N, C-alpha and C positions, 0 to 999 in steps of 0.2 A: 555469478554474482555471489559474494559471501553474505551470509545472513547475520544480522546482529541479534543476539539473544540476551535475555535476562531471566532471572528466576522470579518466582512470585514473591520471594522474600525481598529481592531488590526493588520490585515495584511497590511493595508494602512500605518499605523504608522511604521511598520517594513520596508516597501519599500520606505518611504518618503525620498526624496532627491536623489534617484537613477535615473539615466538617462533611458529613454525608451529603449535604446540599451543595457542596462545591462543584461547579461545572468543569468538565474536562473538554477542552477544545483541541482540535487537530489542525494545525496550520497547513496552508497549501491547498485548502479546499477538500480535504479528505473527510468523509462522513462514515462514522462507525457503523458496522453492520452487525457483527456478532463475534462471540468467542467460540471457537470450534475445538472440541477435544480430539487430539490426534492419538493419544495413548494415555497410559497411566501417569506419565511424567512429562507430558507436553501438550500445550494448547496453541492454537493459531488465532491471532487477532485479525479479523477480516474487516475490510472496508468496502463500501459500495463501488468504488472506482477500481477498474481493472489495471493491473500492472502491464505496461507496454513492453513488448519484446524489442529491445533496441538492437539494431543490426551492427555487425562489426564496423562497417563504414561509418555509421552514426557515432559510435563510441570513439572511433579514431578522430573524427572531426570535433567531437565535443567531450574531451576527456574528463571534464568536471561534472558531467551529468552521470549520476550513479543509478538513478531509477526515475521512471516517468509513470505517473498514474493518469489514466484517461477516463473521461466520462463516456459511458456507453452510448450517449446520444450523438457523439462525434464520430462513431465508428461507421465504416463502410461495410454493410451486412450483405451476405449473399442470400439466395433463396432458401438455403437449408438452415439459415440462422447462425452461420459462422461468420466471424469478422474477417474480412479480406484484408483491410488495411486501415491505418489511422495516421493522420498527418501529425507528426510531433515536430514542432518548430521551436528552436531556441532563440529567444530574443535578447 
């Protein structure tokens, strides 16, 4: 999957003129978690929802689905704390 990137300058231009009290919302149910520094020139914006690993078969059947985020509450966990599977259904 290709990543979409932007610079801090791009983001600042988008936010220019907004009051500090302006709320940012993330549609689709995503909830902001944190900004994590990856290096001197890159940060990662993280959300509380995990990104689902879509199988090639799923991608073939659903070519318009580019990414799916899942609630960790809906995951099938094994005894070691690893997620075994998550049901991703397209309506």
